[in-house]
C-alpha positions as a printed NumPy array, in Angstrom:
array([[-82.515,   1.672,  -4.434],
       [-81.875,   0.437,  -0.935],
       [-78.716,  -1.093,   0.423],
       [-77.819,  -3.507,   3.145],
       [-74.766,  -3.045,   5.308],
       [-73.429,  -5.909,   7.359],
       [-70.334,  -6.448,   9.469],
       [-68.734,  -9.62 ,  10.702],
       [-65.776,  -9.971,  12.991],
       [-63.505, -12.595,  11.455],
       [-59.857, -13.503,  11.996],
       [-59.041, -15.589,   8.928],
       [-55.488, -16.567,   8.108],
       [-53.714, -15.191,   5.06 ],
       [-54.677, -16.471,   1.632],
       [-52.219, -18.924,   0.123],
       [-51.819, -20.853,  -3.11 ],
       [-49.054, -23.432,  -3.413],
       [-48.096, -26.785,  -4.894],
       [-49.5  , -28.713,  -1.938],
       [-52.617, -26.796,  -1.011],
       [-54.396, -23.493,  -0.775],
       [-56.3  , -21.226,   1.55 ],
       [-58.888, -19.128,  -0.261],
       [-62.06 , -17.297,   0.654],
       [-65.38 , -16.788,  -1.103],
       [-68.226, -14.562,   0.047],
       [-71.644, -15.795,  -1.113],
       [-74.893, -13.928,  -0.749],
       [-78.441, -15.059,  -1.538],
       [-81.067, -12.318,  -1.41 ],
       [-84.671, -13.491,  -1.093],
       [-87.352, -10.848,  -1.532],
       [-90.921, -11.313,  -0.426],
       [-93.314, -11.698,  -3.349],
       [-90.615, -12.951,  -5.749],
       [-90.119, -16.606,  -6.55 ],
       [-86.394, -16.391,  -7.176],
       [-83.34 , -15.309,  -5.235],
       [-80.554, -13.046,  -6.386],
       [-77.234, -14.856,  -5.927],
       [-73.77 , -13.36 ,  -5.929],
       [-70.322, -14.759,  -5.166],
       [-67.164, -12.739,  -4.643],
       [-63.718, -14.295,  -4.137],
       [-61.34 , -12.266,  -1.967],
       [-57.837, -12.524,  -0.558],
       [-56.644, -11.884,   2.974],
       [-53.183, -10.543,   3.686],
       [-52.528, -10.771,   7.392],
       [-49.991,  -8.313,   8.772],
       [-47.467,  -9.887,  11.117],
       [-44.843,  -8.078,  13.15 ],
       [-41.793, -10.263,  12.544],
       [-40.052,  -8.537,  15.47 ],
       [-42.478, -10.33 ,  17.778],
       [-41.316, -13.726,  16.449],
       [-37.543, -13.713,  17.149],
       [-37.143, -17.368,  16.132],
       [-37.788, -16.304,  12.511],
       [-34.425, -14.487,  12.53 ],
       [-32.646, -17.797,  13.062],
       [-31.228, -19.687,  10.092],
       [-32.462, -23.074,   8.972],
       [-30.533, -25.972,   7.402],
       [-31.927, -29.005,   5.593],
       [-29.733, -31.98 ,   4.795],
       [-30.596, -34.966,   2.592],
       [-28.557, -38.075,   1.801],
       [-29.231, -40.576,  -0.984],
       [-27.443, -43.499,  -2.571],
       [-27.965, -44.901,  -6.066],
       [-28.105, -48.629,  -6.738],
       [-28.618, -51.547,  -4.38 ],
       [-26.472, -53.916,  -2.319],
       [-23.141, -54.624,  -4.09 ],
       [-23.81 , -52.014,  -6.803],
       [-24.65 , -49.2  ,  -4.407],
       [-22.795, -45.942,  -4.877],
       [-21.387, -43.858,  -2.113],
       [-24.024, -41.523,  -0.693],
       [-24.605, -38.095,  -2.187],
       [-25.237, -35.521,   0.528],
       [-26.931, -32.193,  -0.192],
       [-27.225, -29.43 ,   2.385],
       [-29.182, -26.183,   1.903],
       [-29.184, -23.263,   4.324],
       [-31.151, -20.019,   4.614],
       [-29.917, -17.278,   6.918],
       [-33.352, -16.627,   8.455],
       [-36.911, -17.957,   8.253],
       [-39.082, -14.823,   8.266],
       [-39.244, -12.631,   5.166],
       [-41.279,  -9.649,   4.045],
       [-42.824,  -9.246,   0.622],
       [-40.18 ,  -8.393,  -1.983],
       [-37.242,  -9.346,   0.217],
       [-34.591, -11.549,  -1.385],
       [-34.021, -15.002,   0.104],
       [-30.38 , -16.026,   0.22 ],
       [-29.998, -19.797,  -0.126],
       [-26.581, -21.411,   0.125],
       [-25.778, -25.05 ,  -0.318],
       [-23.193, -27.772,  -0.681],
       [-23.241, -31.165,  -2.347],
       [-20.797, -33.934,  -1.371],
       [-20.38 , -36.879,  -3.695]])
């Protein structure tokens, strides 16, 4: 049995699967041998976990706040606005780290 070794230099981003999209990778190989009328095909999905040094991105240590305001009803039947505000104490997290979310709702 003979083997083939190959190397590629790639810099793909980390794999991701979420509600609004995904980043995934698939390695496909087709082996054609002389004298044979068919090719051997293989596909292998794989994940990429990119290592980032969060110390090099100091802005990720800053908190983030999101505020949203909505009113129910229309014109003369409109209610006073409901305001929701959510805050996280930082934006960069490592795997397994707890995310503290605090919030307030004003009605």
